[in-house]
PyMOL CGO cylinders between C-alpha atoms (Angstrom):
from pymol import cmd
from pymol.cgo import CYLINDER

trace = [
    CYLINDER, 0.09, 0.16, 0.21, 1.45, 3.13, -0.94, 0.3, 1, 1, 1, 1, 1, 1,
    CYLINDER, 1.45, 3.13, -0.94, 2.00, 6.17, 1.58, 0.3, 1, 1, 1, 1, 1, 1,
    CYLINDER, 2.00, 6.17, 1.58, -1.48, 8.34, 0.23, 0.3, 1, 1, 1, 1, 1, 1,
    CYLINDER, -1.48, 8.34, 0.23, -3.51, 5.17, 0.71, 0.3, 1, 1, 1, 1, 1, 1,
    CYLINDER, -3.51, 5.17, 0.71, -2.49, 4.32, 4.11, 0.3, 1, 1, 1, 1, 1, 1,
    CYLINDER, -2.49, 4.32, 4.11, -2.78, 8.00, 5.39, 0.3, 1, 1, 1, 1, 1, 1,
    CYLINDER, -2.78, 8.00, 5.39, -6.32, 7.88, 3.81, 0.3, 1, 1, 1, 1, 1, 1,
    CYLINDER, -6.32, 7.88, 3.81, -6.94, 5.48, 6.85, 0.3, 1, 1, 1, 1, 1, 1,
    CYLINDER, -6.94, 5.48, 6.85, -5.14, 7.19, 9.33, 0.3, 1, 1, 1, 1, 1, 1,
    CYLINDER, -5.14, 7.19, 9.33, -6.69, 10.37, 9.22, 0.3, 1, 1, 1, 1, 1, 1,
    CYLINDER, -6.69, 10.37, 9.22, -10.59, 10.37, 9.41, 0.3, 1, 1, 1, 1, 1, 1,
    CYLINDER, -10.59, 10.37, 9.41, -11.01, 7.18, 7.14, 0.3, 1, 1, 1, 1, 1, 1,
    CYLINDER, -11.01, 7.18, 7.14, -15.03, 6.92, 7.67, 0.3, 1, 1, 1, 1, 1, 1,
    CYLINDER, -15.03, 6.92, 7.67, -17.36, 8.69, 5.23, 0.3, 1, 1, 1, 1, 1, 1,
    CYLINDER, -17.36, 8.69, 5.23, -19.03, 10.83, 8.31, 0.3, 1, 1, 1, 1, 1, 1,
    CYLINDER, -19.03, 10.83, 8.31, -18.74, 14.52, 8.43, 0.3, 1, 1, 1, 1, 1, 1,
    CYLINDER, -18.74, 14.52, 8.43, -16.39, 15.28, 11.80, 0.3, 1, 1, 1, 1, 1, 1,
    CYLINDER, -16.39, 15.28, 11.80, -19.19, 17.63, 13.75, 0.3, 1, 1, 1, 1, 1, 1,
    CYLINDER, -19.19, 17.63, 13.75, -21.13, 14.41, 14.48, 0.3, 1, 1, 1, 1, 1, 1,
    CYLINDER, -21.13, 14.41, 14.48, -18.85, 13.39, 16.89, 0.3, 1, 1, 1, 1, 1, 1,
    CYLINDER, -18.85, 13.39, 16.89, -20.50, 15.16, 19.32, 0.3, 1, 1, 1, 1, 1, 1,
    CYLINDER, -20.50, 15.16, 19.32, -23.35, 13.14, 19.17, 0.3, 1, 1, 1, 1, 1, 1,
    CYLINDER, -23.35, 13.14, 19.17, -21.51, 9.41, 20.80, 0.3, 1, 1, 1, 1, 1, 1,
    CYLINDER, -21.51, 9.41, 20.80, -19.93, 12.68, 22.91, 0.3, 1, 1, 1, 1, 1, 1,
    CYLINDER, -19.93, 12.68, 22.91, -23.27, 13.46, 24.11, 0.3, 1, 1, 1, 1, 1, 1,
    CYLINDER, -23.27, 13.46, 24.11, -24.75, 10.70, 24.74, 0.3, 1, 1, 1, 1, 1, 1,
    CYLINDER, -24.75, 10.70, 24.74, -21.79, 9.31, 27.39, 0.3, 1, 1, 1, 1, 1, 1,
    CYLINDER, -21.79, 9.31, 27.39, -21.16, 12.66, 28.80, 0.3, 1, 1, 1, 1, 1, 1,
    CYLINDER, -21.16, 12.66, 28.80, -24.84, 13.58, 28.86, 0.3, 1, 1, 1, 1, 1, 1,
    CYLINDER, -24.84, 13.58, 28.86, -25.81, 9.82, 29.97, 0.3, 1, 1, 1, 1, 1, 1,
    CYLINDER, -25.81, 9.82, 29.97, -23.19, 9.81, 32.58, 0.3, 1, 1, 1, 1, 1, 1,
    CYLINDER, -23.19, 9.81, 32.58, -23.71, 12.73, 34.57, 0.3, 1, 1, 1, 1, 1, 1,
    CYLINDER, -23.71, 12.73, 34.57, -27.60, 11.77, 34.69, 0.3, 1, 1, 1, 1, 1, 1,
    CYLINDER, -27.60, 11.77, 34.69, -27.06, 8.07, 36.11, 0.3, 1, 1, 1, 1, 1, 1,
    CYLINDER, -27.06, 8.07, 36.11, -24.94, 10.18, 38.37, 0.3, 1, 1, 1, 1, 1, 1,
    CYLINDER, -24.94, 10.18, 38.37, -27.58, 12.44, 39.65, 0.3, 1, 1, 1, 1, 1, 1,
    CYLINDER, -27.58, 12.44, 39.65, -29.87, 9.83, 39.39, 0.3, 1, 1, 1, 1, 1, 1,
    CYLINDER, -29.87, 9.83, 39.39, -27.95, 7.59, 41.20, 0.3, 1, 1, 1, 1, 1, 1,
    CYLINDER, -27.95, 7.59, 41.20, -27.43, 10.32, 44.01, 0.3, 1, 1, 1, 1, 1, 1,
    CYLINDER, -27.43, 10.32, 44.01, -31.88, 10.71, 44.06, 0.3, 1, 1, 1, 1, 1, 1,
    CYLINDER, -31.88, 10.71, 44.06, -32.42, 7.09, 44.19, 0.3, 1, 1, 1, 1, 1, 1,
    CYLINDER, -32.42, 7.09, 44.19, -30.25, 6.58, 47.14, 0.3, 1, 1, 1, 1, 1, 1,
    CYLINDER, -30.25, 6.58, 47.14, -31.52, 9.47, 48.81, 0.3, 1, 1, 1, 1, 1, 1,
    CYLINDER, -31.52, 9.47, 48.81, -30.09, 13.33, 48.96, 0.3, 1, 1, 1, 1, 1, 1,
    CYLINDER, -30.09, 13.33, 48.96, -29.54, 13.28, 52.77, 0.3, 1, 1, 1, 1, 1, 1,
    CYLINDER, -29.54, 13.28, 52.77, -27.04, 10.08, 51.81, 0.3, 1, 1, 1, 1, 1, 1,
    CYLINDER, -27.04, 10.08, 51.81, -24.52, 12.26, 49.97, 0.3, 1, 1, 1, 1, 1, 1,
    CYLINDER, -24.52, 12.26, 49.97, -25.41, 15.15, 51.76, 0.3, 1, 1, 1, 1, 1, 1,
    CYLINDER, -25.41, 15.15, 51.76, -23.68, 12.80, 54.52, 0.3, 1, 1, 1, 1, 1, 1,
    CYLINDER, -23.68, 12.80, 54.52, -20.86, 12.39, 52.69, 0.3, 1, 1, 1, 1, 1, 1,
    CYLINDER, -20.86, 12.39, 52.69, -20.25, 15.87, 51.85, 0.3, 1, 1, 1, 1, 1, 1,
    CYLINDER, -20.25, 15.87, 51.85, -20.59, 16.95, 55.50, 0.3, 1, 1, 1, 1, 1, 1,
    CYLINDER, -20.59, 16.95, 55.50, -17.93, 13.91, 55.85, 0.3, 1, 1, 1, 1, 1, 1,
    CYLINDER, -17.93, 13.91, 55.85, -15.81, 15.84, 53.79, 0.3, 1, 1, 1, 1, 1, 1,
    CYLINDER, -15.81, 15.84, 53.79, -15.98, 19.07, 55.16, 0.3, 1, 1, 1, 1, 1, 1,
    CYLINDER, -15.98, 19.07, 55.16, -18.33, 21.06, 52.99, 0.3, 1, 1, 1, 1, 1, 1,
    CYLINDER, -18.33, 21.06, 52.99, -20.70, 23.56, 53.96, 0.3, 1, 1, 1, 1, 1, 1,
    CYLINDER, -20.70, 23.56, 53.96, -24.16, 23.44, 53.45, 0.3, 1, 1, 1, 1, 1, 1,
    CYLINDER, -24.16, 23.44, 53.45, -23.64, 19.82, 53.16, 0.3, 1, 1, 1, 1, 1, 1,
    CYLINDER, -23.64, 19.82, 53.16, -27.69, 19.56, 52.38, 0.3, 1, 1, 1, 1, 1, 1,
    CYLINDER, -27.69, 19.56, 52.38, -27.70, 22.30, 49.75, 0.3, 1, 1, 1, 1, 1, 1,
    CYLINDER, -27.70, 22.30, 49.75, -24.91, 21.09, 47.89, 0.3, 1, 1, 1, 1, 1, 1,
    CYLINDER, -24.91, 21.09, 47.89, -26.26, 17.67, 47.57, 0.3, 1, 1, 1, 1, 1, 1,
    CYLINDER, -26.26, 17.67, 47.57, -29.17, 18.61, 46.38, 0.3, 1, 1, 1, 1, 1, 1,
    CYLINDER, -29.17, 18.61, 46.38, -27.80, 21.46, 44.08, 0.3, 1, 1, 1, 1, 1, 1,
    CYLINDER, -27.80, 21.46, 44.08, -25.21, 18.70, 42.67, 0.3, 1, 1, 1, 1, 1, 1,
    CYLINDER, -25.21, 18.70, 42.67, -28.63, 16.20, 42.03, 0.3, 1, 1, 1, 1, 1, 1,
    CYLINDER, -28.63, 16.20, 42.03, -30.11, 19.22, 39.83, 0.3, 1, 1, 1, 1, 1, 1,
    CYLINDER, -30.11, 19.22, 39.83, -27.02, 19.94, 38.26, 0.3, 1, 1, 1, 1, 1, 1,
    CYLINDER, -27.02, 19.94, 38.26, -26.48, 16.67, 37.39, 0.3, 1, 1, 1, 1, 1, 1,
    CYLINDER, -26.48, 16.67, 37.39, -29.93, 15.57, 36.24, 0.3, 1, 1, 1, 1, 1, 1,
    CYLINDER, -29.93, 15.57, 36.24, -30.81, 18.64, 34.52, 0.3, 1, 1, 1, 1, 1, 1,
    CYLINDER, -30.81, 18.64, 34.52, -26.91, 18.82, 32.97, 0.3, 1, 1, 1, 1, 1, 1,
    CYLINDER, -26.91, 18.82, 32.97, -27.39, 15.49, 31.94, 0.3, 1, 1, 1, 1, 1, 1,
    CYLINDER, -27.39, 15.49, 31.94, -30.75, 16.08, 29.97, 0.3, 1, 1, 1, 1, 1, 1,
    CYLINDER, -30.75, 16.08, 29.97, -29.77, 18.88, 28.62, 0.3, 1, 1, 1, 1, 1, 1,
    CYLINDER, -29.77, 18.88, 28.62, -26.11, 17.15, 27.28, 0.3, 1, 1, 1, 1, 1, 1,
    CYLINDER, -26.11, 17.15, 27.28, -28.33, 14.39, 25.85, 0.3, 1, 1, 1, 1, 1, 1,
    CYLINDER, -28.33, 14.39, 25.85, -30.36, 17.27, 24.06, 0.3, 1, 1, 1, 1, 1, 1,
    CYLINDER, -30.36, 17.27, 24.06, -27.25, 19.43, 22.95, 0.3, 1, 1, 1, 1, 1, 1,
    CYLINDER, -27.25, 19.43, 22.95, -29.67, 22.07, 24.33, 0.3, 1, 1, 1, 1, 1, 1,
    CYLINDER, -29.67, 22.07, 24.33, -27.69, 25.70, 25.87, 0.3, 1, 1, 1, 1, 1, 1,
    CYLINDER, -27.69, 25.70, 25.87, -24.24, 23.28, 26.04, 0.3, 1, 1, 1, 1, 1, 1,
    CYLINDER, -24.24, 23.28, 26.04, -21.53, 26.23, 27.12, 0.3, 1, 1, 1, 1, 1, 1,
    CYLINDER, -21.53, 26.23, 27.12, -24.59, 27.51, 29.52, 0.3, 1, 1, 1, 1, 1, 1,
    CYLINDER, -24.59, 27.51, 29.52, -24.71, 24.37, 31.11, 0.3, 1, 1, 1, 1, 1, 1,
    CYLINDER, -24.71, 24.37, 31.11, -21.63, 22.77, 31.06, 0.3, 1, 1, 1, 1, 1, 1,
    CYLINDER, -21.63, 22.77, 31.06, -20.10, 25.81, 33.15, 0.3, 1, 1, 1, 1, 1, 1,
    CYLINDER, -20.10, 25.81, 33.15, -21.66, 24.14, 36.66, 0.3, 1, 1, 1, 1, 1, 1,
    CYLINDER, -21.66, 24.14, 36.66, -21.05, 20.75, 35.64, 0.3, 1, 1, 1, 1, 1, 1,
    CYLINDER, -21.05, 20.75, 35.64, -17.66, 21.76, 35.55, 0.3, 1, 1, 1, 1, 1, 1,
    CYLINDER, -17.66, 21.76, 35.55, -17.78, 22.69, 38.95, 0.3, 1, 1, 1, 1, 1, 1,
    CYLINDER, -17.78, 22.69, 38.95, -19.52, 20.28, 40.15, 0.3, 1, 1, 1, 1, 1, 1,
    CYLINDER, -19.52, 20.28, 40.15, -16.42, 18.16, 38.59, 0.3, 1, 1, 1, 1, 1, 1,
    CYLINDER, -16.42, 18.16, 38.59, -13.87, 20.13, 39.92, 0.3, 1, 1, 1, 1, 1, 1,
    CYLINDER, -13.87, 20.13, 39.92, -15.25, 19.90, 43.10, 0.3, 1, 1, 1, 1, 1, 1,
    CYLINDER, -15.25, 19.90, 43.10, -15.23, 16.12, 42.84, 0.3, 1, 1, 1, 1, 1, 1,
    CYLINDER, -15.23, 16.12, 42.84, -11.71, 16.60, 41.97, 0.3, 1, 1, 1, 1, 1, 1,
    CYLINDER, -11.71, 16.60, 41.97, -10.14, 18.63, 44.64, 0.3, 1, 1, 1, 1, 1, 1,
    CYLINDER, -10.14, 18.63, 44.64, -11.93, 16.88, 47.47, 0.3, 1, 1, 1, 1, 1, 1,
    CYLINDER, -11.93, 16.88, 47.47, -12.28, 13.42, 46.82, 0.3, 1, 1, 1, 1, 1, 1,
    CYLINDER, -12.28, 13.42, 46.82, -10.15, 12.00, 43.90, 0.3, 1, 1, 1, 1, 1, 1,
    CYLINDER, -10.15, 12.00, 43.90, -6.85, 13.96, 43.77, 0.3, 1, 1, 1, 1, 1, 1,
    CYLINDER, -6.85, 13.96, 43.77, -5.26, 11.95, 46.43, 0.3, 1, 1, 1, 1, 1, 1,
    CYLINDER, -5.26, 11.95, 46.43, -5.78, 8.86, 44.85, 0.3, 1, 1, 1, 1, 1, 1,
    CYLINDER, -5.78, 8.86, 44.85, -3.63, 10.25, 42.06, 0.3, 1, 1, 1, 1, 1, 1,
    CYLINDER, -3.63, 10.25, 42.06, -4.44, 10.27, 38.31, 0.3, 1, 1, 1, 1, 1, 1,
    CYLINDER, -4.44, 10.27, 38.31, -5.77, 6.24, 37.02, 0.3, 1, 1, 1, 1, 1, 1,
    CYLINDER, -5.77, 6.24, 37.02, -9.68, 5.62, 37.58, 0.3, 1, 1, 1, 1, 1, 1,
    CYLINDER, -9.68, 5.62, 37.58, -9.08, 2.02, 37.40, 0.3, 1, 1, 1, 1, 1, 1,
    CYLINDER, -9.08, 2.02, 37.40, -6.65, 0.70, 39.56, 0.3, 1, 1, 1, 1, 1, 1,
    CYLINDER, -6.65, 0.70, 39.56, -6.83, -3.27, 40.15, 0.3, 1, 1, 1, 1, 1, 1,
    CYLINDER, -6.83, -3.27, 40.15, -5.47, -4.59, 43.28, 0.3, 1, 1, 1, 1, 1, 1,
    CYLINDER, -5.47, -4.59, 43.28, -6.06, -8.22, 42.85, 0.3, 1, 1, 1, 1, 1, 1,
    CYLINDER, -6.06, -8.22, 42.85, -8.32, -10.88, 41.19, 0.3, 1, 1, 1, 1, 1, 1,
    CYLINDER, -8.32, -10.88, 41.19, -9.82, -13.81, 42.31, 0.3, 1, 1, 1, 1, 1, 1,
    CYLINDER, -9.82, -13.81, 42.31, -12.28, -16.71, 42.19, 0.3, 1, 1, 1, 1, 1, 1,
    CYLINDER, -12.28, -16.71, 42.19, -14.64, -13.32, 42.85, 0.3, 1, 1, 1, 1, 1, 1,
    CYLINDER, -14.64, -13.32, 42.85, -13.54, -11.16, 40.49, 0.3, 1, 1, 1, 1, 1, 1,
    CYLINDER, -13.54, -11.16, 40.49, -11.10, -8.17, 40.23, 0.3, 1, 1, 1, 1, 1, 1,
    CYLINDER, -11.10, -8.17, 40.23, -11.09, -6.01, 43.06, 0.3, 1, 1, 1, 1, 1, 1,
    CYLINDER, -11.09, -6.01, 43.06, -10.27, -2.85, 42.10, 0.3, 1, 1, 1, 1, 1, 1,
    CYLINDER, -10.27, -2.85, 42.10, -8.59, 0.68, 44.65, 0.3, 1, 1, 1, 1, 1, 1,
    CYLINDER, -8.59, 0.68, 44.65, -9.86, 3.92, 44.80, 0.3, 1, 1, 1, 1, 1, 1,
    CYLINDER, -9.86, 3.92, 44.80, -10.63, 5.84, 41.65, 0.3, 1, 1, 1, 1, 1, 1,
    CYLINDER, -10.63, 5.84, 41.65, -8.33, 9.00, 40.56, 0.3, 1, 1, 1, 1, 1, 1,
    CYLINDER, -8.33, 9.00, 40.56, -9.41, 12.03, 38.97, 0.3, 1, 1, 1, 1, 1, 1,
    CYLINDER, -9.41, 12.03, 38.97, -9.07, 10.41, 35.36, 0.3, 1, 1, 1, 1, 1, 1,
    CYLINDER, -9.07, 10.41, 35.36, -12.90, 9.84, 34.46, 0.3, 1, 1, 1, 1, 1, 1,
    CYLINDER, -12.90, 9.84, 34.46, -13.40, 13.44, 36.06, 0.3, 1, 1, 1, 1, 1, 1,
    CYLINDER, -13.40, 13.44, 36.06, -10.88, 15.12, 33.32, 0.3, 1, 1, 1, 1, 1, 1,
    CYLINDER, -10.88, 15.12, 33.32, -12.66, 13.70, 30.52, 0.3, 1, 1, 1, 1, 1, 1,
    CYLINDER, -12.66, 13.70, 30.52, -15.93, 14.68, 31.31, 0.3, 1, 1, 1, 1, 1, 1,
    CYLINDER, -15.93, 14.68, 31.31, -14.18, 18.24, 31.71, 0.3, 1, 1, 1, 1, 1, 1,
    CYLINDER, -14.18, 18.24, 31.71, -12.57, 17.73, 27.93, 0.3, 1, 1, 1, 1, 1, 1,
    CYLINDER, -12.57, 17.73, 27.93, -15.88, 16.73, 26.94, 0.3, 1, 1, 1, 1, 1, 1,
    CYLINDER, -15.88, 16.73, 26.94, -17.60, 19.22, 27.73, 0.3, 1, 1, 1, 1, 1, 1,
    CYLINDER, -17.60, 19.22, 27.73, -15.38, 21.79, 26.89, 0.3, 1, 1, 1, 1, 1, 1,
    CYLINDER, -15.38, 21.79, 26.89, -15.05, 20.07, 23.31, 0.3, 1, 1, 1, 1, 1, 1,
    CYLINDER, -15.05, 20.07, 23.31, -18.79, 20.49, 23.43, 0.3, 1, 1, 1, 1, 1, 1,
    CYLINDER, -18.79, 20.49, 23.43, -18.98, 24.19, 23.75, 0.3, 1, 1, 1, 1, 1, 1,
    CYLINDER, -18.98, 24.19, 23.75, -15.84, 25.10, 21.54, 0.3, 1, 1, 1, 1, 1, 1,
    CYLINDER, -15.84, 25.10, 21.54, -16.97, 23.26, 18.37, 0.3, 1, 1, 1, 1, 1, 1,
    CYLINDER, -16.97, 23.26, 18.37, -21.08, 22.73, 19.22, 0.3, 1, 1, 1, 1, 1, 1,
    CYLINDER, -21.08, 22.73, 19.22, -23.64, 20.11, 19.98, 0.3, 1, 1, 1, 1, 1, 1,
    CYLINDER, -23.64, 20.11, 19.98, -23.24, 18.98, 16.47, 0.3, 1, 1, 1, 1, 1, 1,
    CYLINDER, -23.24, 18.98, 16.47, -26.90, 17.56, 14.51, 0.3, 1, 1, 1, 1, 1, 1,
    CYLINDER, -26.90, 17.56, 14.51, -29.79, 16.85, 15.74, 0.3, 1, 1, 1, 1, 1, 1,
    CYLINDER, -29.79, 16.85, 15.74, -29.09, 19.17, 18.89, 0.3, 1, 1, 1, 1, 1, 1,
    CYLINDER, -29.09, 19.17, 18.89, -31.46, 22.19, 20.42, 0.3, 1, 1, 1, 1, 1, 1,
    CYLINDER, -31.46, 22.19, 20.42, -28.59, 24.49, 19.92, 0.3, 1, 1, 1, 1, 1, 1,
    CYLINDER, -28.59, 24.49, 19.92, -28.08, 23.63, 16.13, 0.3, 1, 1, 1, 1, 1, 1,
    CYLINDER, -28.08, 23.63, 16.13, -32.26, 24.18, 15.76, 0.3, 1, 1, 1, 1, 1, 1,
    CYLINDER, -32.26, 24.18, 15.76, -31.52, 27.30, 17.85, 0.3, 1, 1, 1, 1, 1, 1,
    CYLINDER, -31.52, 27.30, 17.85, -28.89, 28.53, 15.00, 0.3, 1, 1, 1, 1, 1, 1,
    CYLINDER, -28.89, 28.53, 15.00, -30.47, 27.52, 12.40, 0.3, 1, 1, 1, 1, 1, 1,
    CYLINDER, -30.47, 27.52, 12.40, -33.55, 29.62, 13.46, 0.3, 1, 1, 1, 1, 1, 1,
    CYLINDER, -33.55, 29.62, 13.46, -31.38, 32.64, 13.78, 0.3, 1, 1, 1, 1, 1, 1,
    CYLINDER, -31.38, 32.64, 13.78, -30.16, 31.58, 10.44, 0.3, 1, 1, 1, 1, 1, 1,
    CYLINDER, -30.16, 31.58, 10.44, -33.46, 31.94, 8.67, 0.3, 1, 1, 1, 1, 1, 1,
    CYLINDER, -33.46, 31.94, 8.67, -34.31, 35.65, 10.34, 0.3, 1, 1, 1, 1, 1, 1,
    CYLINDER, -34.31, 35.65, 10.34, -36.87, 34.37, 12.66, 0.3, 1, 1, 1, 1, 1, 1,
    CYLINDER, -36.87, 34.37, 12.66, -36.04, 37.17, 14.49, 0.3, 1, 1, 1, 1, 1, 1,
    CYLINDER, -36.04, 37.17, 14.49, -33.92, 34.60, 17.47, 0.3, 1, 1, 1, 1, 1, 1,
    CYLINDER, -33.92, 34.60, 17.47, -30.66, 35.83, 18.15, 0.3, 1, 1, 1, 1, 1, 1,
    CYLINDER, -30.66, 35.83, 18.15, -27.40, 33.35, 18.33, 0.3, 1, 1, 1, 1, 1, 1,
    CYLINDER, -27.40, 33.35, 18.33, -24.00, 34.23, 18.21, 0.3, 1, 1, 1, 1, 1, 1,
    CYLINDER, -24.00, 34.23, 18.21, -22.88, 32.59, 15.27, 0.3, 1, 1, 1, 1, 1, 1,
    CYLINDER, -22.88, 32.59, 15.27, -20.22, 29.67, 15.01, 0.3, 1, 1, 1, 1, 1, 1,
    CYLINDER, -20.22, 29.67, 15.01, -16.90, 30.38, 13.91, 0.3, 1, 1, 1, 1, 1, 1,
    CYLINDER, -16.90, 30.38, 13.91, -15.48, 29.09, 11.20, 0.3, 1, 1, 1, 1, 1, 1,
    CYLINDER, -15.48, 29.09, 11.20, -11.48, 27.72, 11.50, 0.3, 1, 1, 1, 1, 1, 1,
]
cmd.load_cgo(trace, "trace")
């Protein structure tokens, strides 16, 4: 195989427009946030408030509910691609708090295989790797856009059609 043939398969080999990346990213980031928020709600926000109190966070009851709301509402909004740059701010704040209060002492790696026996794999405490991946996903979606089949894309299309909705246009580049 010649060099140009190899390069064709090495650089974006699929015949898919590049902005479609956003759908997969929205599914994992939005779905992950929703799942984490729903788990806190299902266990009871008071359980999460007790954890927040144990790590020394102020007003743990308020922060517990705020985290649940940010994770569930933010997850749904990311899944829908709605107001992504705006909702990313509180979502990133939740992630940064998790990194600096819980995960930082555990190091970078989120997967720490400690042993394996008849009961299966046993893992140590997760580091901040996954939180950084979520932050990167939110930043990517905020910079490059929520992609096709998103509320943000719909609003941008309506603004371009002159329906009176004011949306700052994406900068090409």
